[in-house]
C-alpha positions as CSV (number, residue, x, y, z in Angstrom):
1,M,-99.4,44.4,152.8
2,S,-99.0,40.7,152.2
3,P,-99.5,38.4,155.3
4,T,-95.9,37.1,154.6
5,S,-94.2,40.4,153.7
6,E,-91.8,40.4,156.6
7,T,-88.2,40.2,155.3
8,P,-87.0,36.5,155.3
9,P,-83.7,35.8,157.0
10,E,-80.5,35.5,155.1
11,L,-79.7,31.9,154.0
12,I,-77.2,30.0,156.1
13,P,-74.5,28.6,153.7
14,L,-74.2,24.9,153.6
15,P,-70.8,23.5,154.8
16,K,-70.7,21.4,151.6
17,P,-72.4,23.6,149.0
18,C,-71.3,21.5,146.0
19,N,-72.1,17.9,145.0
20,A,-69.5,15.2,144.2
21,S,-69.2,16.6,140.6
22,G,-68.3,20.0,141.9
23,E,-71.6,21.6,140.9
24,P,-73.9,23.6,143.2
25,R,-76.2,21.4,145.1
26,R,-79.9,21.7,144.3
27,V,-83.2,21.2,146.2
28,G,-86.6,20.3,145.1
29,V,-89.5,22.0,147.0
30,E,-93.1,20.9,147.5
31,V,-95.6,23.2,149.0
32,E,-99.2,22.3,150.1
33,F,-101.9,25.0,150.7
34,S,-105.6,25.7,150.3
35,G,-107.6,28.8,149.2
36,L,-106.7,28.6,145.5
37,T,-107.5,26.2,142.7
38,E,-104.6,24.5,140.9
39,E,-105.4,26.7,137.9
40,K,-105.2,29.9,139.9
41,A,-102.0,28.8,141.6
42,A,-100.4,28.0,138.2
43,R,-101.4,31.4,136.7
44,V,-100.1,33.3,139.8
45,L,-96.8,31.5,139.5
46,A,-96.6,32.2,135.8
47,D,-97.4,35.9,136.3
48,T,-94.9,36.2,139.1
49,L,-92.0,34.2,137.6
50,G,-92.5,34.9,133.9
51,G,-93.5,31.5,132.7
52,A,-96.5,30.1,130.9
53,A,-99.4,28.1,132.6
54,S,-101.2,25.3,130.8
55,E,-103.4,22.4,131.8
56,E,-101.8,19.0,131.1
57,K,-104.9,17.1,132.0
58,P,-107.9,17.7,134.2
59,G,-106.8,18.8,137.6
60,K,-103.1,19.0,136.7
61,W,-101.5,22.3,135.6
62,S,-97.9,23.0,134.7
63,V,-95.9,26.2,134.6
64,T,-93.0,26.2,132.2
65,G,-90.2,28.6,131.2
66,T,-89.7,30.4,134.5
67,G,-86.4,31.6,136.0
68,L,-86.8,28.7,138.5
69,G,-87.5,26.0,136.0
70,D,-90.8,24.3,135.7
71,F,-93.6,23.7,138.2
72,E,-96.4,21.2,138.6
73,C,-99.7,22.3,140.3
74,Y,-102.4,19.8,141.2
75,L,-104.9,18.7,143.8
76,D,-103.0,16.4,146.1
77,S,-105.2,13.3,145.7
78,A,-104.6,10.7,143.1
79,P,-108.1,9.1,143.4
80,L,-109.8,12.5,142.9
81,N,-107.6,13.3,139.9
82,K,-108.7,10.1,138.2
83,M,-112.4,11.1,138.3
84,D,-114.3,12.7,135.5
85,R,-113.8,16.4,134.8
86,D,-117.5,17.1,135.0
87,G,-120.5,15.8,136.9
88,I,-119.8,13.9,140.1
89,G,-116.1,14.0,139.7
90,K,-116.1,17.8,139.6
91,S,-118.4,18.0,142.5
92,L,-116.3,15.7,144.7
93,R,-113.1,17.6,143.8
94,E,-114.7,20.9,144.8
95,L,-116.0,19.4,148.1
96,A,-112.6,17.9,148.8
97,R,-110.9,21.2,148.6
98,T,-111.9,21.9,152.2
99,V,-109.3,19.3,153.4
100,V,-107.2,18.2,150.4
101,P,-104.4,20.7,149.5
102,V,-103.3,22.0,146.2
103,E,-99.6,21.1,145.8
104,I,-97.0,22.9,143.8
105,V,-93.8,21.0,143.0
106,T,-90.6,22.7,141.7
107,D,-87.8,21.5,139.5
108,P,-84.7,21.2,141.6
109,I,-83.4,24.7,142.1
110,E,-80.1,26.1,143.4
111,I,-80.1,26.9,147.1
112,D,-79.6,30.6,146.4
113,Q,-82.9,30.6,144.4
114,I,-84.9,30.0,147.6
115,P,-85.6,33.7,148.1
116,A,-87.0,34.0,144.6
117,L,-89.3,31.1,145.4
118,D,-90.3,32.9,148.6
119,E,-91.4,35.8,146.5
120,A,-93.6,33.5,144.4
121,L,-95.2,32.1,147.6
122,E,-95.8,35.7,148.8
123,A,-97.7,36.3,145.6
124,L,-99.8,33.1,146.2
125,A,-100.6,34.4,149.7
126,Q,-101.7,37.7,148.3
127,A,-104.0,35.8,145.9
128,G,-105.6,33.9,148.8
129,A,-103.5,30.9,149.5
130,T,-103.8,29.6,153.1
131,G,-101.8,27.2,155.1
132,T,-102.1,24.8,158.1
133,T,-103.8,27.3,160.4
134,G,-106.6,28.0,158.0
135,G,-108.6,25.2,159.5
136,V,-108.6,22.5,162.1
137,L,-108.2,19.7,159.6
138,L,-105.7,21.4,157.3
139,G,-102.6,19.4,157.9
140,F,-100.6,20.9,155.1
141,G,-96.9,20.7,154.8
142,V,-93.7,21.7,152.9
143,H,-91.2,19.2,151.7
144,F,-87.5,19.9,150.9
145,N,-85.6,17.4,148.8
146,P,-81.9,18.5,149.3
147,E,-79.4,16.9,147.0
148,A,-76.8,14.9,149.0
149,A,-73.3,16.2,148.9
150,A,-72.1,12.7,148.0
151,L,-73.5,9.2,148.0
152,T,-71.0,7.9,150.5
153,F,-71.2,6.8,154.1
154,E,-68.9,9.6,155.2
155,A,-71.2,12.2,153.7
156,I,-74.6,10.7,154.7
157,A,-74.1,9.1,158.1
158,P,-73.3,12.4,159.9
159,V,-76.2,14.2,158.4
160,L,-78.7,11.4,159.4
161,T,-77.2,11.2,162.9
162,A,-77.2,15.0,163.3
163,Y,-80.9,15.2,162.3
164,A,-81.8,12.3,164.6
165,L,-80.2,14.1,167.5
166,L,-81.6,17.5,166.6
167,E,-85.1,16.5,165.6
168,D,-86.8,17.1,169.0
169,H,-85.2,20.5,169.2
170,L,-86.2,21.4,165.6
171,R,-89.8,20.4,166.3
172,R,-89.8,22.4,169.5
173,I,-88.6,25.7,167.9
174,A,-90.9,25.2,164.9
175,G,-94.0,25.1,167.1
176,I,-95.7,22.3,165.2
177,D,-99.4,22.8,164.6
178,L,-101.6,20.3,166.5
179,S,-103.2,19.0,163.3
180,R,-99.8,17.9,162.1
181,R,-98.8,16.3,165.3
182,M,-101.9,14.0,165.0
183,L,-101.0,12.9,161.4
184,P,-98.8,9.9,160.8
185,W,-96.4,11.1,158.0
186,V,-94.2,13.4,160.2
187,D,-93.5,10.9,163.0
188,P,-90.3,11.5,164.9
189,Y,-87.6,8.9,164.7
190,P,-87.9,6.1,167.3
191,R,-85.5,6.3,170.2
192,S,-84.1,3.0,169.3
193,L,-82.7,4.4,166.0
194,I,-81.2,7.4,167.8
195,D,-79.6,5.0,170.4
196,R,-78.0,3.1,167.6
197,L,-76.7,6.1,165.6
198,A,-75.3,7.7,168.8
199,A,-73.6,4.5,170.1
200,D,-69.9,4.1,170.1
201,D,-70.3,1.0,168.0
202,G,-72.9,2.4,165.7
203,P,-73.0,1.7,161.9
204,S,-69.6,1.9,160.3
205,D,-70.4,1.5,156.7
206,M,-73.2,2.1,154.2
207,R,-74.6,-1.4,154.4
208,G,-74.8,-1.2,158.2
209,L,-76.4,2.3,158.1
210,I,-79.1,1.2,155.6
211,D,-79.8,-2.0,157.5
212,T,-80.1,-0.1,160.8
213,Y,-82.6,2.3,159.3
214,L,-84.6,-0.5,157.7
215,E,-84.7,-2.4,161.0
216,L,-85.6,0.4,163.3
217,A,-87.4,3.0,161.1
218,P,-88.9,1.1,158.2
219,S,-91.4,3.7,157.1
220,R,-91.8,6.7,154.8
221,N,-93.7,8.5,157.5
222,H,-90.8,10.2,159.2
223,G,-89.8,13.9,159.2
224,L,-86.6,12.9,157.5
225,D,-87.4,10.0,155.1
226,M,-84.2,8.4,154.0
227,L,-85.7,5.7,151.8
228,C,-85.4,7.4,148.4
229,L,-81.8,8.2,149.1
230,F,-81.0,4.7,150.3
231,A,-82.8,3.2,147.3
232,Q,-80.6,5.3,145.0
233,I,-77.6,3.8,146.7
234,D,-78.8,0.2,147.1
235,K,-82.3,-0.4,145.7
236,T,-82.1,-4.1,146.1
237,R,-81.4,-3.8,149.8
238,V,-84.3,-1.4,150.4
239,A,-86.7,-3.5,148.3
240,R,-86.1,-6.6,150.5
241,V,-87.9,-4.7,153.3
242,M,-90.1,-2.0,151.7
243,D,-92.9,-1.9,149.2
244,M,-91.2,0.1,146.4
245,E,-94.4,1.4,144.8
246,Q,-94.1,4.8,146.3
247,I,-90.3,4.9,146.8
248,Q,-88.6,6.7,144.0
249,P,-84.8,6.3,144.0
250,R,-83.1,9.7,143.9
251,P,-79.9,11.2,145.3
252,T,-81.8,13.5,147.8
253,Y,-82.9,13.5,151.4
254,H,-86.7,13.9,151.8
255,W,-87.4,16.3,154.7
256,R,-91.1,16.8,155.5
257,L,-91.9,20.0,157.4
258,P,-94.9,19.6,159.7
259,D,-96.6,22.8,158.7
260,C,-97.1,25.1,155.7
261,R,-97.6,28.7,157.0
262,I,-97.7,30.4,153.7
263,D,-100.2,33.0,155.0
264,E,-98.5,33.8,158.3
265,P,-96.4,36.8,159.2
266,G,-92.7,36.0,159.5
267,W,-92.9,32.6,157.8
268,S,-90.7,31.8,154.8
269,L,-89.0,29.0,153.1
270,A,-85.7,30.6,153.9
271,L,-86.5,30.4,157.6
272,E,-87.3,26.7,157.3
273,W,-84.3,26.0,155.0
274,N,-82.0,27.4,157.6
275,R,-83.1,24.7,160.0
276,W,-81.9,22.1,157.5
277,A,-78.6,24.1,157.1
278,L,-78.2,23.8,160.9
279,V,-78.4,20.0,160.6
280,E,-75.7,20.0,158.0
281,C,-73.5,22.4,160.0
282,V,-73.8,20.2,163.1
283,A,-73.0,17.1,160.9
284,A,-69.9,18.9,159.6
285,D,-68.7,19.7,163.2
286,R,-67.3,16.4,164.4
287,A,-66.6,17.6,167.9
288,L,-70.1,19.0,168.4
289,L,-71.7,15.9,166.9
290,Q,-69.7,13.7,169.3
291,R,-70.7,15.8,172.3
292,L,-74.3,15.4,171.2
293,K,-73.9,11.7,171.0
294,V,-72.4,11.5,174.5
295,A,-75.1,13.7,175.8
296,W,-77.8,11.6,174.3
297,R,-76.4,8.5,175.9
298,E,-76.3,10.3,179.3
299,H,-79.9,11.4,178.7
300,R,-81.0,7.9,178.0
301,D,-79.2,6.6,181.1
302,S,-81.1,9.0,183.4
303,L,-84.1,7.7,185.5
304,T,-86.5,9.8,183.4
305,S,-85.8,10.7,179.8
306,I,-88.5,12.6,177.9
307,R,-88.2,14.2,174.5
308,S,-88.9,17.7,175.8
309,D,-86.0,17.5,178.2
310,W,-83.7,16.4,175.4
311,A,-84.9,19.3,173.2
312,R,-84.0,21.8,175.9
313,R,-80.6,20.2,176.4
314,V,-79.8,20.4,172.7
315,A,-80.8,24.1,172.6
316,I,-78.3,24.8,175.4
317,M,-75.6,22.8,173.7
318,L,-76.1,24.6,170.4
319,E,-75.8,28.1,171.9
320,G,-72.6,29.6,170.6
321,A,-71.8,26.4,168.7
322,A,-74.0,26.8,165.6
323,P,-74.7,29.6,163.1
C-alpha cells in the first residue's frame, strides 16, 4: 500500500469558481520532494498520466501530452543546473540532492483536476519520493498559484484580508514542520499589515491596497505572496519598491505551503487546497469577515496578544460558520 493511499477529502467548491471571462478558474501547482532524480520523476509522471518524458537540457526534464497538460521536472537550484553535465558539476548535483529538492511544476489545471494530480503524486511516493519529514534539513514545500476571480479591488481585498486573519489558524491546523518554521520564505504576515487590513479605515481602493502591502510586507517571503498578482495589476507601482528580477506578473495568488508531505499517510493536495477554499469562503462571507476584523481589533487591544491565542479564537469563530 502506498504511504499516501488514504482517500483524499472531497474538494470544497470555491464561492467564485469562474474568472472574469466566465471560464473555470485554474491553479498552477509546484511540488518539491527528494528521493527521486528529475529523470525518474518525469518518467513516473509520464507513465501515470499518459504523456512523454524528455530531457530539455541537463538537469531539466519535461513531460508533455498528459491529461493535465505539461510538466517541468528539475533540481531546484539554478547555480547547480548551470554546471557541467559531467565531472565536478555532476558530482556536486548528486551531493546536493541530500538538501536540494526536485521540483515538478504543472501547467495551470482546472480545480477539479486536483484529484488526478494527487494520483500522480501517489505514484511518485510509491516510486520513492519523500517530503519534508525525510530529514532534518529537508524544508520542502508545495506552492499553489490560484487564478484570481477578477483583477479588481472588490475581488482581491477580501481574499487578502481573510487570509491575513486566518493565517495563524491555518498554520496551527497544518502542524508546520520545524524545518519550515526556521526558513525565511514562509514568514507569516506582520501584525502591522493585519492591523491595517482589519481597520475600519483600511484600504478602500486598489492603489491603497497595493501601497499598504508594499509598505508593510515588502517581501516575496510570505506564505501568501501577493507581489506577482499586484505586478499584473500595476507593475510600475510594484517596481518602485521591489526588485522585479524574480517577480513575474501573473493574474494569480502565490500561496506557499510550509511542508510537502508526499510520503505521509493522509496527506493530499486536496486536503491542502481545501484550506485555500476556506480562505475564499470566508472572504465571500461579508458578515463573518467583519466579525473577524472586529475580533482582531479586540485581540490587539488586550493586555497580551499572542498569535497562538488568536489562532484558537479564529477556530472557535469558524465552528459552524465555514464548510
